[in-house]
C-alpha positions as CSV (number, residue, x, y, z in Angstrom):
1,M,-41.8,9.6,129.6
2,T,-43.0,6.3,128.1
3,K,-41.2,3.3,129.5
4,N,-39.5,0.8,127.1
5,L,-39.5,-2.9,127.7
6,L,-37.2,-5.5,126.2
7,I,-39.1,-8.7,125.4
8,I,-37.0,-11.8,124.5
9,G,-39.1,-14.3,122.5
10,A,-41.7,-13.5,119.8
11,G,-43.1,-17.0,119.0
12,I,-46.8,-17.8,118.9
13,E,-47.0,-18.4,122.7
14,A,-45.4,-15.0,123.3
15,C,-48.0,-13.1,121.3
16,E,-50.7,-13.0,124.0
17,G,-48.2,-11.5,126.5
18,I,-46.8,-9.1,124.0
19,K,-50.3,-7.8,123.4
20,V,-50.6,-7.1,127.1
21,A,-47.4,-5.2,127.1
22,K,-48.6,-3.2,124.1
23,G,-51.9,-2.4,125.9
24,M,-49.9,-1.1,128.9
25,G,-48.6,1.7,126.6
26,L,-45.0,0.6,126.7
27,G,-42.4,1.0,123.9
28,L,-41.5,-2.6,122.9
29,I,-38.0,-3.8,121.9
30,I,-38.6,-7.4,120.9
31,A,-35.8,-9.9,120.2
32,D,-36.1,-13.2,118.4
33,G,-33.8,-15.1,116.1
34,N,-36.6,-15.8,113.6
35,P,-37.4,-12.7,111.4
36,A,-40.8,-14.2,110.8
37,A,-41.7,-14.7,114.4
38,P,-45.3,-13.3,114.7
39,G,-44.7,-11.3,117.9
40,L,-42.2,-9.1,116.0
41,A,-45.0,-7.4,114.2
42,L,-45.9,-5.6,117.5
43,A,-42.4,-4.3,118.1
44,D,-41.4,-0.7,118.0
45,W,-37.8,-1.8,117.6
46,Q,-36.8,-5.3,116.4
47,I,-33.7,-7.3,117.4
48,I,-33.0,-10.3,115.2
49,E,-30.8,-12.4,117.3
50,S,-31.1,-15.9,118.9
51,T,-33.1,-15.8,122.1
52,Y,-30.2,-17.9,123.6
53,D,-27.5,-15.3,122.7
54,G,-27.8,-12.8,125.5
55,E,-24.5,-11.1,124.6
56,A,-25.7,-10.5,121.0
57,I,-29.0,-9.1,122.3
58,L,-27.2,-6.9,124.7
59,D,-25.0,-5.5,122.0
60,Q,-28.1,-4.5,120.0
61,V,-29.7,-3.0,123.0
62,K,-26.6,-0.8,123.6
63,K,-26.8,0.3,120.0
64,L,-30.4,1.4,120.6
65,Q,-29.3,3.2,123.7
66,A,-26.6,5.0,121.8
67,N,-29.4,6.3,119.6
68,G,-31.4,7.7,122.5
69,I,-33.7,4.7,123.1
70,H,-33.7,3.9,126.8
71,I,-34.6,0.5,128.3
72,D,-36.5,0.3,131.6
73,G,-36.8,-3.5,132.0
74,A,-36.4,-6.9,130.3
75,I,-38.5,-10.1,130.4
76,A,-38.6,-13.4,128.5
77,M,-42.1,-14.0,127.1
78,C,-42.9,-17.7,127.3
79,A,-39.3,-18.5,126.4
80,D,-36.9,-20.5,128.6
81,V,-33.9,-18.1,128.4
82,P,-33.2,-16.7,131.9
83,L,-29.5,-16.3,131.2
84,S,-30.2,-14.1,128.2
85,V,-32.5,-11.9,130.2
86,A,-30.0,-11.8,133.1
87,T,-27.2,-10.9,130.8
88,V,-29.0,-7.7,129.8
89,T,-30.5,-6.8,133.2
90,N,-27.2,-7.2,135.1
91,A,-25.2,-5.3,132.5
92,L,-27.7,-2.4,132.6
93,G,-28.6,-2.4,136.3
94,L,-32.2,-3.4,135.7
95,P,-34.5,-5.5,138.0
96,G,-34.3,-9.3,137.7
97,L,-32.2,-12.3,138.5
98,S,-28.6,-12.3,139.4
99,M,-26.3,-14.2,136.9
100,D,-25.9,-16.9,139.6
101,S,-29.6,-17.3,140.0
102,A,-30.2,-17.4,136.3
103,F,-27.6,-20.1,136.0
104,L,-29.3,-22.2,138.7
105,V,-32.7,-22.1,137.0
106,S,-31.1,-22.9,133.7
107,D,-29.1,-26.0,134.8
108,K,-31.1,-28.8,136.3
109,L,-28.2,-30.4,138.0
110,A,-26.9,-27.2,139.6
111,M,-30.5,-26.5,140.7
112,K,-30.9,-29.8,142.4
113,I,-27.5,-29.5,144.2
114,K,-28.5,-26.0,145.4
115,L,-32.0,-27.1,146.6
116,Q,-30.5,-30.1,148.4
117,S,-28.0,-27.9,150.2
118,E,-30.8,-25.6,151.3
119,G,-32.9,-28.5,152.7
120,I,-35.6,-28.2,150.0
121,P,-37.4,-31.6,149.5
122,I,-36.5,-33.0,146.0
123,P,-36.1,-36.4,144.4
124,R,-32.9,-38.3,144.8
125,F,-30.7,-37.5,141.8
126,A,-27.3,-38.3,140.3
127,D,-25.0,-36.8,137.6
128,V,-24.4,-39.5,135.0
129,S,-22.7,-37.4,132.3
130,D,-19.9,-39.9,132.6
131,K,-21.7,-42.9,131.1
132,L,-19.5,-45.3,133.1
133,K,-21.4,-44.3,136.2
134,L,-24.8,-44.9,134.7
135,V,-25.6,-48.4,135.9
136,E,-24.1,-47.9,139.4
137,Q,-26.1,-44.7,140.0
138,A,-29.3,-46.1,138.5
139,T,-29.1,-49.1,140.8
140,A,-28.5,-46.8,143.8
141,I,-31.6,-44.7,143.0
142,G,-33.7,-47.7,142.0
143,F,-36.3,-48.3,139.3
144,P,-38.4,-46.8,138.0
145,L,-36.5,-43.6,137.5
146,I,-36.2,-40.6,135.2
147,I,-33.3,-39.8,132.9
148,K,-33.1,-36.3,131.4
149,P,-30.7,-33.9,129.8
150,V,-29.2,-31.4,132.3
151,D,-29.9,-28.4,130.1
152,S,-32.7,-29.0,127.6
153,R,-36.3,-27.8,127.3
154,G,-39.8,-29.0,126.3
155,A,-39.3,-32.4,127.8
156,R,-36.8,-33.3,125.1
157,G,-34.9,-36.4,126.0
158,V,-36.8,-36.9,129.3
159,Q,-37.7,-40.6,129.7
160,L,-39.2,-42.9,132.3
161,I,-36.9,-45.9,132.8
162,E,-38.5,-49.0,134.3
163,T,-35.8,-51.6,133.7
164,P,-32.0,-51.6,133.4
165,E,-32.1,-52.9,129.8
166,T,-33.2,-49.6,128.4
167,L,-30.7,-47.4,130.2
168,D,-28.0,-47.3,127.5
169,T,-30.3,-46.2,124.6
170,A,-32.1,-43.7,126.9
171,W,-28.8,-42.2,128.0
172,Q,-27.7,-41.7,124.4
173,L,-31.0,-39.8,123.6
174,A,-30.7,-37.7,126.7
175,A,-27.1,-36.8,125.9
176,K,-28.0,-35.9,122.3
177,E,-30.7,-33.5,123.5
178,S,-28.3,-31.7,125.9
179,P,-26.3,-28.8,124.4
180,T,-23.5,-29.7,126.7
181,S,-24.0,-33.5,126.5
182,R,-24.7,-33.8,130.2
183,V,-27.2,-36.3,131.6
184,M,-28.8,-36.8,135.0
185,L,-31.0,-39.4,136.8
186,E,-33.8,-38.6,139.2
187,E,-36.0,-40.7,141.4
188,Y,-39.4,-41.2,140.0
189,L,-41.9,-39.7,142.4
190,E,-45.4,-41.2,142.8
191,G,-48.2,-38.7,143.4
192,P,-50.2,-36.0,141.9
193,Q,-48.2,-33.3,140.0
194,F,-48.9,-29.6,139.8
195,S,-47.9,-26.5,137.8
196,T,-47.5,-23.4,139.9
197,E,-46.7,-19.8,139.0
198,T,-45.5,-17.2,141.5
199,L,-45.0,-13.5,141.3
200,V,-42.0,-12.5,143.5
201,D,-42.0,-8.8,144.5
202,R,-38.8,-8.0,146.5
203,G,-38.8,-11.4,148.1
204,R,-42.6,-11.4,148.8
205,C,-44.3,-14.3,147.0
206,H,-47.8,-14.4,145.5
207,T,-48.7,-17.8,144.0
208,L,-51.7,-17.3,141.7
209,G,-51.1,-20.2,139.3
210,F,-52.0,-23.7,140.6
211,A,-53.1,-26.4,138.3
212,D,-53.3,-30.2,138.4
213,R,-51.2,-31.8,135.6
214,N,-52.7,-34.6,133.5
215,Y,-50.7,-37.6,132.4
216,E,-53.4,-39.9,131.0
217,W,-51.3,-40.5,127.9
218,L,-48.4,-41.9,129.8
219,A,-49.3,-45.6,129.3
220,R,-48.9,-45.3,125.6
221,T,-46.2,-42.6,125.3
222,K,-43.7,-44.3,127.6
223,P,-40.8,-44.0,128.0
224,F,-41.6,-40.4,127.0
225,I,-43.5,-38.4,129.5
226,I,-46.0,-36.3,127.6
227,E,-48.4,-34.1,129.6
228,N,-51.9,-33.9,128.2
229,G,-52.8,-30.6,129.8
230,G,-53.9,-29.4,133.2
231,D,-56.8,-28.1,135.1
232,A,-57.9,-25.9,138.0
233,P,-59.0,-25.6,140.7
234,T,-57.0,-28.4,142.2
235,I,-58.7,-31.5,143.5
236,V,-56.3,-31.8,146.5
237,S,-57.1,-30.5,150.0
238,T,-56.5,-27.0,151.2
239,D,-53.7,-28.3,153.4
240,I,-51.9,-30.0,150.5
241,N,-52.4,-27.0,148.3
242,A,-50.8,-24.8,151.0
243,E,-47.9,-27.2,151.5
244,V,-47.1,-27.3,147.8
245,I,-47.2,-23.5,147.6
246,A,-45.0,-23.0,150.7
247,T,-42.5,-25.5,149.3
248,V,-42.3,-23.8,145.9
249,E,-41.9,-20.4,147.5
250,K,-39.1,-21.7,149.8
251,A,-37.4,-23.2,146.7
252,A,-37.7,-19.9,144.8
253,A,-35.9,-18.1,147.7
254,A,-33.2,-20.8,147.9
255,L,-32.5,-20.2,144.2
256,G,-32.2,-16.4,144.6
257,I,-35.5,-15.5,142.9
258,H,-36.2,-12.3,144.8
259,Q,-37.8,-10.3,141.9
260,G,-39.7,-11.8,139.0
261,I,-41.3,-15.1,138.4
262,A,-40.9,-18.6,139.8
263,K,-42.5,-21.4,137.8
264,G,-42.8,-24.6,139.7
265,D,-43.2,-28.3,138.6
266,M,-44.2,-29.9,141.8
267,V,-45.4,-33.3,143.1
268,Y,-47.1,-34.4,146.3
269,T,-45.7,-37.7,147.6
270,A,-46.3,-39.9,150.6
271,E,-43.5,-37.9,152.2
272,G,-45.1,-34.5,151.4
273,A,-44.5,-31.9,148.7
274,K,-41.4,-32.1,146.6
275,V,-39.8,-29.9,143.9
276,I,-39.2,-31.4,140.5
277,E,-38.0,-28.2,138.9
278,I,-38.2,-24.4,139.3
279,A,-37.9,-22.0,136.4
280,G,-37.2,-18.3,136.8
281,R,-39.5,-17.2,134.0
282,L,-43.1,-17.1,132.7
283,S,-44.5,-20.5,131.7
284,G,-45.4,-21.6,128.3
285,G,-48.5,-23.6,127.3
286,F,-50.6,-20.4,127.7
287,F,-50.6,-21.0,131.4
288,S,-49.4,-17.5,132.5
289,T,-50.9,-15.6,129.5
290,T,-54.4,-17.2,129.4
291,Q,-55.2,-19.9,132.0
292,I,-54.3,-18.0,135.2
293,P,-56.2,-14.9,134.2
294,L,-59.3,-17.0,133.3
295,A,-59.1,-18.8,136.6
296,T,-58.4,-15.9,138.9
297,G,-59.3,-12.6,137.2
298,V,-55.8,-11.4,137.6
299,N,-53.8,-10.3,134.5
300,F,-50.7,-12.2,135.4
301,I,-48.6,-11.0,132.5
302,E,-49.2,-7.4,133.4
303,K,-48.0,-8.0,137.0
304,A,-44.9,-9.8,135.7
305,I,-44.1,-6.9,133.4
306,K,-44.5,-4.4,136.3
307,L,-42.0,-6.5,138.3
308,A,-39.6,-6.4,135.4
309,L,-39.9,-2.7,135.4
310,G,-39.2,-2.5,139.1
311,E,-42.7,-1.4,140.0
312,P,-44.1,-2.7,143.3
313,L,-47.4,-4.6,143.3
314,T,-50.3,-3.8,145.7
315,D,-52.1,-6.4,147.7
316,D,-55.2,-5.8,145.6
317,E,-53.3,-6.5,142.3
318,V,-52.2,-9.9,143.5
319,T,-55.4,-11.1,145.0
320,A,-57.6,-13.5,143.0
321,K,-60.9,-11.8,142.0
322,Y,-62.6,-15.2,141.8
323,Q,-62.0,-18.9,141.2
324,R,-63.2,-20.2,137.9
325,A,-62.6,-23.7,136.5
326,V,-60.2,-23.8,133.6
327,A,-58.8,-26.8,131.6
328,I,-56.4,-27.3,128.8
329,R,-56.2,-30.5,126.7
330,Y,-54.0,-31.2,123.7
331,L,-55.0,-32.5,120.3
332,D,-54.3,-36.2,119.9
333,L,-53.5,-37.2,116.3
334,A,-52.4,-40.4,114.8
335,P,-49.0,-40.4,113.0
336,G,-49.0,-39.7,109.3
337,K,-48.9,-36.9,106.7
338,V,-51.8,-34.5,106.9
339,S,-53.9,-34.0,103.8
340,R,-56.8,-32.0,105.2
341,I,-58.1,-30.8,108.6
342,H,-61.8,-30.3,109.3
343,G,-63.8,-28.8,112.1
344,I,-61.4,-26.1,113.5
345,S,-63.9,-23.3,113.2
346,K,-66.7,-25.4,114.7
347,A,-64.4,-26.5,117.6
348,S,-63.3,-22.9,118.3
349,G,-66.9,-21.8,118.6
350,A,-67.9,-24.5,120.9
351,S,-69.4,-23.7,124.3
352,G,-66.9,-22.6,126.9
353,I,-63.9,-22.6,124.6
354,E,-61.7,-19.6,125.4
355,M,-58.8,-20.5,123.1
356,L,-58.1,-23.1,120.5
357,K,-55.1,-23.5,118.3
358,V,-54.0,-26.1,115.8
359,F,-50.3,-26.0,114.8
360,V,-50.4,-28.4,111.9
361,G,-51.9,-28.2,108.4
362,P,-51.9,-29.9,105.0
363,G,-48.5,-31.3,104.4
364,S,-47.5,-31.6,108.0
365,N,-46.0,-34.8,109.2
366,I,-47.4,-36.1,112.5
367,Y,-44.9,-38.3,114.5
368,P,-45.3,-40.4,117.6
369,L,-44.9,-38.0,120.6
370,T,-41.5,-37.9,122.2
371,N,-41.6,-34.3,123.6
372,H,-43.9,-31.4,124.2
373,T,-42.9,-29.4,121.2
374,Q,-44.6,-32.0,118.9
375,R,-48.1,-31.5,120.2
376,A,-50.4,-30.6,117.4
377,G,-52.8,-28.2,119.1
378,F,-54.9,-27.5,122.1
379,A,-58.2,-26.2,123.5
380,I,-58.6,-24.1,126.7
381,A,-62.1,-24.2,128.2
382,S,-63.7,-22.6,131.2
383,A,-66.8,-23.4,133.2
384,E,-68.2,-23.2,136.7
385,K,-67.1,-26.7,137.6
386,K,-63.8,-28.3,136.8
387,Q,-65.2,-31.5,135.2
388,D,-67.3,-29.3,132.9
389,A,-64.2,-27.4,131.8
390,I,-62.4,-30.6,131.0
391,A,-65.4,-32.0,129.2
392,R,-65.7,-28.8,127.1
393,A,-62.1,-28.9,126.0
394,L,-62.3,-32.6,125.1
395,A,-65.6,-32.1,123.2
396,A,-64.1,-29.3,121.2
397,L,-61.1,-31.3,120.2
398,S,-63.3,-34.2,119.2
399,Q,-64.8,-31.9,116.5
400,I,-61.5,-31.8,114.7
401,T,-60.9,-34.5,112.1
402,V,-57.8,-35.1,110.0
403,E,-57.4,-36.8,106.6
404,Y,-54.1,-38.3,105.9
405,E,-52.2,-38.8,102.6
406,D,-52.1,-42.3,101.3
407,L,-48.4,-43.2,101.8
408,Q,-48.7,-45.9,99.2
409,T,-49.4,-43.6,96.3
């Protein structure tokens, strides 16, 4: 009998993963709050509910079950909604995170407290939801430091604070971006940062995703911390690579991720590898859907779906077939209102370009970057050598030019 998979999230980033699920011959129940979400077009059954409302999605799934439509697994597709997935999987007895684990990977403060209690290396941190504690805790941690919402996404409200004078306004923005108005501080860790992605099969970890993160925009986007892409293979030594992977896998176990995905934001400091955050879901930014398969030859989404269905993975399935250089870089546009965009077709066809997308068009307003959701587009390139992949991505983006409306007319 054909297996049916619930996919939560049908936005543009989810589409590549949804196509993989469709190619596996699965029946697809796809949930998204936006009826126009592009991934819904591939659904066998649609659920129009907010991706953050797990109970509403569960109610709709139960209605489908009452009509004879079984469900064999659930997964979030490039959407940061582990509690919604866990609400469904725990109610129906499907593979996945426990509710406690889903909470830990959804709440940055609870995550840090748990990791600290388990001896996992992390930055110093403090809860400053009570603004009266802000200056005292910031002074204790020391500058520079990071201020962030406890429970937001896409780097919204995350800021690098270098002097005490900016604390007050930074706290207000972070609190505004938190659904629960909670704010935390973290020690700013010096050192190279990495994105990792791990398949966890009944407690056994397979870290196939490992990319160096690029922050060359930081000097001009401060206090906002905007990543300008990433690239693989890593430039760090084999020993550092192994230490980072071992640390992220220990962190996943500490957070109760025994079946599914562990996405790591990691940094290597003078004291060794440390965890910034762990997410219990597939990454966005086309990392899991596109970059890992290009770099390793492994269809990462297919393996994640098998885990969601409770199917074991063989050693061959989780072994990289090769190591190819892959880079993603983002489109850098000046602020203004877009009149015309040129060069997209030429850029897409440039040598080594595997994927290129532009999210803005005529009439779009471009604002100074304050979070990752505002980025205007990207290019993913591959090559035999890392620097060539980076150069190809940047060269393609340089082909794109934008005309702006004259704001004085």
